[in-house]
N, C-alpha and C positions, 0 to 999 in steps of 0.2 A: 393647475395640477400638472406635474411633469409626466409624460408618457413613459412607461417602462420599455426597455429594449431587451429582447430575448435572443439568445443564440439557439436556433433549432437544429439539433444534431441528429442526422439521419443515419440509422444503423442498418447494415445489410450484410449479406454473406457473399464473398467473392465466388464461391463455388456455384452459386445460382447464375451469375453472369456467364460463367464458363459453360454450364450445362443447359441452362434455360434462358438465354439472353432475350428471348421474345417477351418475357413477363416484366422486364425492367420498366417499360413505359407505363404499365398499369400501377406499379408501386410508386412511381414518381408522381402520378396523378393524385394519389392519396396524400403524399407529402404536400403538394400544392393546396389541397383541400384544407389540411390542418393549418398551414400557414395563413390562408385566407380567413379562417375562423379567428385567429389571433388578431389579424389586421382589422376585422370587423369590430373588435373590442378595444380599439385604439391602442394596440400594442405594436411597437416596431419590431420587425423580425429580420434577423440576419440568418439566412438559410445556408446551411452547409451543403456541399456536394454530398451525394450518397457515398457514405464511408464504409469500407469493407475491411481494410488492413491497417495495421498500426501507423504507418506514415501518413495515411489519409486522416486518421483521427487526430494525430499530433498536429497536423497542419490546420485542421478545422478549429481546434481549440485555441491555437495561437492566433488565428484570425479573429475569433470571438474576443479575445483579450485586446487585440489591436483595435477592434471596432467599438470597444467600450460597452459591451453588453452588460446587463445587470445580473443575468442568470442564464444558465444553460438548461434547456429543456430537451430531454432525449426522446426520440420517437423510433421505436423498432418497426421497420417496414417488413421485417421477417426475422427469423432467428439470426443472431449475430454473436459469434463466439467472444466471450468477455476478455480473453487475453489480448485481443486486438485493440480494445478500446479503453480498458480500465485505467491504464497508466496515465493516459492523457487527462482523464477526469480526476484522478487522485492528485496529480501534480499541479492543477490549477487552484487558485484561491476562489474562483467563481463558484457560487452555490449551484447545486444540481437538483433539478426536479425531474423525475421520471414520469412521463406521460404514458400510462399503461392502457392503450386502446387499440382497436382494430377496425378495419373498414366496415365489416358486416355486423349488423345488429343481432341477427339470428344465425345460429349455426347448429342445425338439427339434422334429422334423418332425411330431410328433403333437400339438403344442401348438396350441390354438385361437388364431387371430389376435388376438382381443380381449385376450388376456393380455399382449400387448405393452405396453398402457397401464399395467399394474401392475408391470412388471419392467424398465423401461428407465432406471432411475435412475443406472446406472453412468456414463453419459456426462455427467450432471449433476455427478457426483463429479469427473470429469476436468476439466470446465470450472472448477469452484470451486477445486480444488487448484492449477491453473495460476495463478489470480489470487492465491491465498494465497502461493504460492512467489514470484511476481513482486513482491509487496509485502512480502516479508521477514517474513511471519507464520509463526512456528513452528507446525507442526501434525503430527499423527501419524495414521496410517490403519491400520485393521484390516479385513480382507476375508475373506468367507466366507458360507456360508448360515447364517442365524440359528438353524436347528434342527439341521442336519446337520453342523455344524462347531463348534469352540469359540470362534467369533468373539465371542460375547457375553461369555464369560469373559475373553477378551483385553482387551476394552474395560473390563470391570470392574477388571482389574488396573491399567489407566491411571487409573481413578477412585480406586482405593485409593492409588496413588502421588500423585495430585493432592491427596488429603486430607492426606497427610503434608507435601506441599509447602506447602499452605495453613497448616498448623500451623507449619512452619519460618518462613514469611514473616511471621507475626504473633506469634511466640512471645514470652512474657514470662519472662525468666530473671533470677532473683534471685542476688545475689552477696554472700556474707558474708566480709568481708575484701577484700584486693586480690589480683590474680593473683600466683602464686608468683614471686618475683624471680629472674630469670635463665632461666626456662623460655621459650624463644623460639618453639618450634614452634607453639603455639596462641595466641601473643601477637598479637592484632589489636585495635586501639583500638575502644572501644565505639561511637563515632560511625561508624566504618567498617562495623561489623557491622549497624548500623541502616540505613545508606545502601545497602550492597551486597546485604544479605540481607533486612533487615526486623526483625532481632532487637531487642527492647526490653530493655535492661539495667536492673534495679531494684536499687539498692544498699541494703544493710541500714542502717537508721538507728539509731544507738546509743541515742538517747533513746527512740524508739519501742520498741526492743528491750528496754530496761529495764522499760518499762511492761508489755510482753507477759510477760516473765519473772515480774514481780510479780503478774500476774493469774492465774497458774496456781494452782488450789486444791489443797488436800490431798486432797480427794475425787477430783479428776481424776487425780492421781498414783497413788493407791492402786488406782483402777479400772484404770488402764493397766498397772500392775504385775501385777494379777491376770490380765488378758488375756494378758500375756506368759507367765505361768506355764502357761497352756493351750497357747500357741503354740510355746513353746520348752522345751528341757531347761534347767531353772534351778537344779538341785540344787547346782551348784558356784559360783554367783555370790554375791558379797558383797551383802547387802541394801542397805548404804549406797551402794555403787557403782551398783547397779541404780536406786535412788531418784534419785540425782543425774542419772543419764543420762536417765531418764524425764522428770524436771522440765525439763531442758534441751531434750529432744526435743519436748515439748509446746509450749514457747515457739516453737521452730522451726516446728512444724506450724501454729500460729496465724498466724505471719508468712506462710507459704506460702498459707494459705487466704485471709487478709485481703488479701493483695497479688494474689490471683488469678494465681498463678504457674503456668506450664507446666513449668518446670524450675528448677533452682538449682545453685549451686556453692559450696563452702566451702573456704577455705584454712585448713588445720588450724593454721598458725602464728598465726592471728588469735584462736585460742581460748585465753583466759587466765583466771585466777581473777577478775580484775576486769572481765571481759567480761559483757555481758548474758546471753549463752549461754556459760557458764563451764566446760562439759565438752564435749569434742568429740562431737557428736551422731550418732555412727556408727549407733546403733540406729535412730533416727528416719529417717536417710538410707535405710537398708535398707528400712524400712517404706514410705517414700514412693515408692521405685522399684517396690515391689510394688503400689502404688496406680496406677501408670502415669505418675508424675511423673518428668521427665527429671532426670538428675544427671551431674555430672562433678566430679572433684577439683581441688584447688589453684587455684581461681579461673578455671577454664576455661569461659567462657561459651559459646564456640562448640560444644564437644562436648556441653555440657548441652542446648543447643538441638537438636542432632542427636539426642540421646537422647530428648528429648521428642517430636520428630517421628516417630521410629521407633516409639516406644511407642504412639503413636496408631494405628499400623497393625499392630503386632505386640506382643501383651501380654507375651510372654516375652522381655523386653529388659533388659539390665543394662549399666552402666558397667563397664569393665575395663581392665586394662593387661597387655601381654605382658611377663612378667618373665624367664623362663629357658627356654632351649631344652633339650629332651631329645632329643639327637641319636640316641640308641639306639632310642627308641620312635617317632621321627618325630613328636613332639608339642611343643607350646609350653605352658609353665606359665603360667596366667592367675591374677592375684591383685590385691589392693590392700590398703591398710593395714587397712581395716575396713568396706568398702562393697561390697555386692552386692545385687541384687534377691533378697530373702530368700524369695520364693516359688519360686525355681529350684533349691533344694537337693535332693540325692538322698535325703535322709532328714531327720528332724526336727532343726532347727538347735539348737545348744547355746549358751546365753548364758554368755559368759566375761568376765573382766576383762582389758582390754588395757593393757599397759604404754604410758605416754605420756610419754617423756622429752624431748619437743621444746619444751614450754613449762612454766610452773608450774601448768597446769591439772591437776585430779585425773584419775586413770585412768578411762577410759570403759568402759561395757559394750558388747560387740559380739556379735551373733549370728553364729557361725561355721558354715561348712558347705562341702560339696563341691558344685560345679555338677553338675547331673544330666546323664546321657548323652543324646545326641540330635543330629539334624542341626541345623547352626547356621551362621551367617555372622559374621565379624568385619567391622565397618563403621567406616571412618575418614574424617573430613572434614579435609582438609589445605589450609591456605592455600597458594596457588600464586603464581607471578609476576604482576605487574601487577594485583593486586587480585582475581585469580581464585581458584577453589577446585577441588580434585580430590576426588571421592568414590571411595574405594577399598573394594572388596568382595571378601572372600575366603570361598569356600564350603568347608565341611568338616564336622567333627563333634566334639562334646564326648564324650570317651570315658569308659567306666566303668573303675573300678579294682578290684583285688582285693588281699588281703593286708593287712598292717599299714599304717595311714595315719599316718605321722609328722607330717603337716601338718594334722591334724584340728582344731587350734585356730586355724586361719587361714582366710581367704577363699581358696579354691583350686579349680582345675580344669585339665584338659588338653585343648587344642584340636589336632586333627589336620587340617591343611589338605589339601584334595584334591590340591593341586599338590606336596605334600611341603614340609618346612620349609625346605630350602635354597633352592629356587626361590621359595617364598613370601616369606621374609625378604628376599631380594635384590630381588624385584619390588616389594615393599611400600616399601622405602626408596628404590628408584629412582623410585617414583611420589611420593616426598616425604611418606609417611605419618608422622603424629605419634605420640607415645608414649601418647596417650589414645585409646581406642577404645570402641565399643559392640558388645556381643555380642547377637545376635538368634537365638533358636531359630526356625528357619523352613526350609522347603524351597522358598520362593518368593523367592529372591534376585533374580529378574527384576523383581519389583515395586520392589525397592530400586534397581535399575539405572534403571528408568523414573522413579523419584523424582529421581534425579540428573539425568536428561535434562530433566525438567520444570523443575528449578532452574537449568538452563543451565550445569551444572558438567561438567568433564571427568570421565568415569566410567571407572574402571579395574576390570575384573573379573579376579581372579586365580584 
């Protein structure tokens, strides 16, 4: 999981430096305290100087942009007049979260009057938020005492969501083949994905692909096969099938690495004997998802980018499809032809030969397994009217199974939505959900919801 990076913007009043310079050291100590609270939570912090006047705020925000922070977190060390700071925050594309807190937990009739100077930042927050609202700058606010509440954790959840949003907006997604003809739900032109979201689509070049395939050495293939024997149950796999799949997979791996891809998608109908990658590389796809690389099937660039973004925040993430309802058990059977994050199986995966009747390509090797049990969410990104998008999140759990497993040679698992499958399936399709989704093992679906809000999408929680 990638650590988020925040820009901690410190707001203060120049008048206090002129009239009461002796208190500056105390307020800076509080800034250091808050910074350390974020660092404790595995958040990288770019700390601004104490900012008081417009040029200082402008410079601080420019520095945040140059440092590549994911989000700006404001901290009022005292009152700070909004006309000094708001323009810098309105002009940046970076998201803003207002941390509304003060040093002291109690402020009552026993509090010394001098403490007013260190604990009156809340009306500076009110001043600034009014200006942000009036100038159409999206912002979020989290309020509470920094030590006696979970306010720091709530801000961190925004930072984690912002990290995923940063990944989504800059993602490089490779595509091998073209999108599956006739599948309309995820069909969005590549130029629109770039314009509306920021997704960069990199098409597989046949000539470069042939060079990659030819560059794979016998030594590389045999070493990878040996690693597979340790990772998977391989007693039943044909050596020739395994060899061809590894060779094709290593070519795919080199393309992913050389192209610096965050995710990719493969249309299996593009895999033929005369293709540079001439065996459907299911096995390598499974390994890449385990590495944290995003994936979606059938040329679906949009869901591959979603998968990449979610994987940057949640390691246990996999592409999936909802195949069959089990009305009796109130679950939905999840599967796909030969792709899953192979680190998410309930037991050691078994390497099998998969029939591939769709083109003239040879049969591929697939690591088959059952998705492990645990709390999870199904996440779907659906194109919506007028160029918009809806992020659909369904909380539930992947269940354990007992008894004979007739589906052991397939990618499989059962998801039980918290809402029940009747309501879930209805609400999912009423929201326009597509048939390609991402499965995330997490108890923190609220972070995914915040990710959707930061992206500006309609967010539906089922």
